[in-house]
C-alpha positions as CSV (number, residue, x, y, z in Angstrom):
1,M,-18.5,4.9,-6.8
2,V,-19.9,2.4,-9.7
3,A,-23.4,1.3,-9.4
4,A,-23.9,-2.4,-9.2
5,S,-26.6,-5.2,-7.8
6,E,-25.8,-6.8,-4.6
7,E,-25.9,-10.3,-6.4
8,S,-22.9,-9.0,-8.3
9,I,-21.1,-7.6,-5.5
10,N,-21.4,-10.9,-3.9
11,R,-20.0,-13.1,-7.1
12,I,-17.1,-10.3,-7.0
13,G,-16.8,-11.3,-3.4
14,T,-16.6,-15.0,-4.5
15,V,-14.0,-14.6,-6.5
16,L,-11.7,-12.5,-3.9
17,A,-12.6,-15.7,-1.7
18,N,-11.7,-18.3,-4.4
19,T,-8.4,-19.7,-2.8
20,K,-8.0,-21.8,-6.2
21,L,-7.9,-18.8,-8.4
22,P,-4.6,-17.5,-9.5
23,M,-3.5,-14.1,-7.2
24,K,-4.0,-11.9,-9.7
25,E,-7.9,-12.8,-10.2
26,R,-8.6,-11.9,-6.5
27,F,-6.6,-8.8,-6.7
28,R,-8.8,-7.7,-9.3
29,A,-11.8,-8.3,-7.5
30,L,-10.4,-7.0,-4.3
31,F,-9.6,-3.6,-6.6
32,T,-13.2,-3.3,-8.1
33,L,-15.0,-3.9,-4.6
34,K,-12.9,-0.6,-3.6
35,N,-14.1,1.0,-6.4
36,L,-18.1,-0.2,-6.1
37,G,-17.4,0.9,-2.2
38,G,-20.8,0.4,-0.1
39,N,-21.2,-2.0,3.3
40,L,-22.0,-5.0,1.1
41,A,-18.4,-4.6,-0.9
42,I,-16.9,-4.0,2.5
43,E,-18.2,-7.0,4.0
44,N,-17.1,-9.2,1.2
45,I,-13.5,-7.4,2.1
46,A,-13.5,-8.0,5.5
47,K,-14.6,-12.1,4.8
48,C,-11.1,-12.8,3.7
49,F,-8.9,-11.3,6.9
50,N,-8.6,-15.1,7.9
51,D,-7.0,-16.3,4.1
52,D,-3.4,-17.6,4.5
53,S,-1.9,-15.1,1.9
54,C,-0.3,-12.4,3.7
55,L,0.0,-10.3,0.6
56,L,-3.9,-10.3,-0.2
57,K,-4.4,-9.6,3.7
58,H,-2.3,-7.1,3.4
59,E,-3.6,-5.6,0.5
60,L,-7.7,-6.1,2.2
61,A,-6.8,-3.3,4.9
62,Y,-4.8,-1.0,2.3
63,C,-8.1,-0.9,0.2
64,L,-10.0,-0.5,3.2
65,G,-7.8,2.7,4.2
66,Q,-8.6,4.3,1.0
67,M,-12.0,3.5,0.6
68,R,-12.5,5.9,3.8
69,D,-15.6,4.3,4.6
70,E,-15.7,4.4,8.5
71,Y,-18.1,1.1,8.5
72,A,-14.6,-0.7,8.5
73,I,-13.1,0.6,11.4
74,P,-14.3,-2.4,13.6
75,C,-12.7,-5.0,11.4
76,L,-9.8,-3.3,10.7
77,I,-9.4,-2.9,14.9
78,E,-10.3,-6.6,15.5
79,V,-7.4,-7.1,12.8
80,L,-4.8,-4.7,14.5
81,K,-5.3,-6.1,17.6
82,D,-4.9,-10.0,16.3
83,V,-1.6,-11.2,17.0
84,K,-1.8,-14.1,15.2
85,Q,-1.8,-11.5,12.2
86,E,1.7,-11.1,10.3
87,P,2.8,-7.7,11.4
88,M,3.2,-6.6,7.7
89,V,-0.8,-7.0,7.9
90,R,-1.6,-5.5,11.5
91,H,0.4,-2.3,10.2
92,E,-1.7,-1.6,7.6
93,A,-5.0,-2.2,9.2
94,A,-3.8,0.5,11.8
95,E,-2.3,2.8,8.4
96,A,-5.7,2.2,7.1
97,L,-7.7,3.5,10.2
98,G,-5.6,6.6,10.2
99,A,-7.0,7.0,6.4
100,I,-10.2,6.3,7.4
101,G,-9.4,9.6,10.0
102,K,-12.1,9.4,12.5
103,E,-11.0,10.6,16.2
104,N,-12.7,7.7,17.8
105,V,-10.0,5.3,16.7
106,I,-7.2,7.5,18.4
107,P,-7.2,5.3,21.8
108,I,-6.4,2.1,19.8
109,L,-3.7,3.7,17.9
110,E,-2.5,5.1,21.5
111,E,-2.7,1.7,23.0
112,Y,-0.2,-0.2,20.5
113,K,1.8,3.4,19.3
114,N,4.5,1.5,21.1
115,D,4.0,-2.1,20.7
116,P,7.3,-4.3,20.2
117,V,6.1,-5.1,16.4
118,V,8.2,-2.0,15.6
119,E,6.5,-1.6,12.1
120,L,2.9,-1.7,14.3
121,A,3.9,0.9,16.6
122,E,5.9,3.3,14.0
123,T,2.3,2.9,12.1
124,C,0.5,3.6,15.0
125,Q,2.6,6.9,15.7
126,L,1.8,7.7,12.3
127,A,-1.8,7.5,12.4
128,L,-1.8,9.7,15.0
129,G,0.3,12.0,13.8
130,R,-2.2,12.5,10.8
131,L,-5.3,12.5,13.1
132,L,-3.7,15.1,15.3
133,L,-3.5,17.2,12.2
134,P,-6.5,20.2,10.8
135,K,-9.0,18.3,8.5
136,N,-8.1,20.9,5.7
137,E,-4.1,19.9,6.4
138,A,-4.9,16.2,6.6
139,N,-7.1,15.9,3.4
140,I,-4.9,17.4,0.7
141,E,-5.7,15.8,-1.9
142,N,-2.9,14.3,-4.4
143,I,-2.9,13.8,-8.3
144,Y,-2.3,10.1,-7.3
145,G,-5.6,9.7,-5.6
146,S,-4.5,8.1,-2.7
147,V,-4.7,8.9,1.1
148,D,-1.3,8.9,2.4
149,P,-0.2,8.6,6.0
150,A,1.4,11.9,6.2
151,P,0.7,15.0,3.8
152,P,3.4,16.8,2.1
153,S,5.9,19.0,3.8
154,K,5.4,22.7,3.2
155,I,9.4,23.1,2.8
156,K,9.7,23.2,-1.1
157,S,14.0,23.3,-1.0
158,I,14.7,20.0,-2.5
159,E,18.3,20.2,0.2
160,E,16.1,20.5,2.6
161,L,13.7,17.9,1.7
162,E,16.6,15.6,1.3
163,Q,18.3,16.0,4.6
164,I,14.9,15.5,6.8
165,L,14.2,12.4,4.3
166,T,17.6,11.3,5.4
167,D,17.8,11.8,9.1
168,E,17.5,9.5,11.1
169,N,17.1,11.3,14.2
170,E,13.9,13.2,12.8
171,S,10.9,12.1,13.7
172,L,9.1,9.8,11.1
173,F,6.2,11.9,10.2
174,N,8.6,14.7,9.2
175,R,10.6,12.0,7.3
176,Y,7.2,11.1,5.7
177,K,6.0,14.7,5.2
178,A,9.6,15.3,3.4
179,M,9.0,12.0,1.2
180,F,5.8,13.4,-0.3
181,S,6.9,16.5,-1.2
182,L,9.6,14.8,-2.9
183,R,7.3,12.7,-4.8
184,D,4.8,15.7,-5.5
185,I,7.8,17.7,-7.0
186,A,8.6,14.9,-9.0
187,S,12.0,15.8,-10.8
188,P,14.8,13.7,-11.8
189,E,16.7,14.9,-8.9
190,S,13.9,13.8,-6.6
191,I,13.2,10.6,-7.6
192,T,16.5,9.9,-7.4
193,I,16.8,11.1,-4.0
194,L,14.2,9.1,-2.9
195,S,15.3,6.0,-4.9
196,K,18.6,6.1,-2.8
197,A,16.3,6.3,0.7
198,L,15.7,3.0,0.0
199,S,19.1,2.2,1.4
200,C,18.1,3.8,4.6
201,G,15.6,3.8,7.4
202,S,13.6,1.4,9.4
203,A,11.2,-1.5,7.0
204,L,8.3,0.5,7.4
205,F,9.8,3.7,6.0
206,K,11.4,1.9,3.3
207,H,7.9,-0.1,2.5
208,E,6.6,3.8,1.8
209,I,9.9,4.9,-0.4
210,A,9.2,1.9,-2.5
211,F,5.2,2.4,-2.8
212,V,5.8,6.6,-3.4
213,L,8.7,5.1,-6.7
214,G,5.9,2.9,-7.6
215,Q,3.1,5.5,-7.6
216,L,6.1,7.5,-9.7
217,Q,6.4,5.3,-12.1
218,S,10.0,6.2,-13.2
219,P,12.3,4.4,-15.3
220,L,15.0,6.2,-12.9
221,S,14.1,4.2,-9.8
222,V,14.1,0.5,-11.2
223,P,18.0,-0.1,-10.3
224,Y,17.6,1.0,-7.0
225,L,14.2,-1.1,-6.7
226,K,15.6,-3.9,-8.1
227,E,18.6,-4.2,-5.7
228,S,16.4,-4.4,-2.2
229,L,13.8,-6.8,-4.4
230,I,16.7,-9.5,-4.8
231,D,18.4,-9.0,-1.6
232,E,17.1,-11.9,0.5
233,N,17.9,-9.7,3.9
234,Q,15.3,-7.5,3.2
235,N,12.5,-7.4,5.2
236,D,9.7,-8.8,3.3
237,M,7.4,-6.4,3.3
238,V,9.9,-4.0,1.5
239,R,10.9,-6.5,-1.0
240,H,7.1,-7.0,-1.7
241,E,6.6,-3.4,-2.2
242,C,9.9,-2.8,-4.3
243,A,7.6,-6.2,-6.7
244,E,4.7,-4.2,-6.3
245,A,6.6,-0.8,-7.3
246,L,8.3,-2.5,-10.5
247,G,5.0,-3.7,-11.9
248,A,3.5,0.0,-11.6
249,I,7.0,1.0,-14.1
250,A,6.4,-2.0,-16.2
251,T,9.5,-0.9,-18.5
252,D,10.7,-4.7,-20.0
253,D,13.8,-4.4,-17.4
254,C,11.1,-4.7,-15.0
255,Y,9.4,-7.2,-16.6
256,D,12.6,-9.8,-16.3
257,I,13.3,-8.4,-13.5
258,L,10.1,-9.7,-12.0
259,K,10.0,-13.2,-14.0
260,Q,13.0,-14.1,-12.0
261,Y,11.7,-13.7,-8.9
262,I,8.1,-15.3,-9.8
263,N,9.3,-18.4,-7.7
264,D,10.8,-16.5,-4.8
265,Q,11.2,-18.7,-1.9
266,K,9.5,-16.1,0.2
267,V,5.3,-16.7,-0.7
268,V,4.8,-12.8,-0.3
269,V,7.4,-11.7,-2.4
270,K,6.5,-14.8,-4.9
271,E,2.7,-13.8,-4.9
272,S,3.9,-10.1,-5.3
273,C,5.4,-10.4,-8.4
274,E,2.5,-12.6,-10.1
275,V,0.8,-9.3,-9.2
276,A,3.2,-6.8,-10.5
277,L,3.8,-9.2,-13.6
278,D,0.1,-8.6,-14.2
279,M,-0.1,-5.0,-13.6
280,C,2.9,-4.9,-16.3
281,E,0.5,-5.9,-18.5
282,Y,-2.1,-3.7,-17.6
283,E,0.2,-0.5,-17.7
284,N,1.5,-1.3,-21.1
285,C,-2.2,-2.1,-22.6
286,P,-4.6,0.6,-23.3
287,D,-7.6,-1.5,-23.4
288,F,-6.9,-3.7,-20.2
289,Q,-9.1,-2.7,-17.5
290,Y,-7.7,-3.6,-14.4
291,A,-10.7,-3.6,-11.6
292,D,-12.5,-5.9,-14.4
293,T,-14.6,-8.4,-12.4
294,L,-18.1,-6.8,-12.3
295,E,-17.8,-7.4,-16.5
296,K,-16.8,-10.7,-15.5
297,V,-19.5,-11.8,-13.3
298,T,-22.3,-10.0,-14.9
299,L,-21.5,-11.5,-18.1
């Protein structure tokens, strides 16, 4: 965690909460707060769950989960329970509770594991699966630095992993484990298998596939991500995650695709393309610090 004064943290929080600023600037403020950590940073993040942007609120919950600080638990439970929040936001709050990894959230996850909102129910099931694992298995580190909804499978055969990944009769938790194993293998074959899986499974499953492809940053997945992004019949959370994955891959083709959808009719897709284009700039500029709001507010 980076050190910063209370005044600086609150200034960054003001940037995050400023609805008049472009979404890309608010995202940078959010990830700056995530990197700073601590109760005050969490409080500034939590204040923004009344924002109108579904995308921003989703990312608030994601960052709180990745911070793994139990101080965020009451806020995340409140968001999970709030039926006025979008499913994409409630799902991310549930995933964040699983990522923080404290067993005292098991009752609330049990309460919502069969919720009629499918994305929320599936996420609670995954989070419960993670929390019930031995700590050394649940907290396996990866080169991407992410806290994942499931650990990688112990199976090493790409063929077996593909079979599990694409088997819709298999448990979602085991399919996720196969997904993260294929990500960690990171071969052209495993990336292609993951890319093809964008066409099968629930919206939650496909959105996680897109997230993983963004971590891998392979041009091999660009045609598949584009196909899902431009498909207006796809769930918004899938299209949004495909846009952000293209931003992480950041080839010229990705830039061109994102520019085409910067004015998409779905606000969450439009905002995702804006943020993704900013990520393209970051990935292609070695001097560009993404989470740079601390520097800006202390100038």
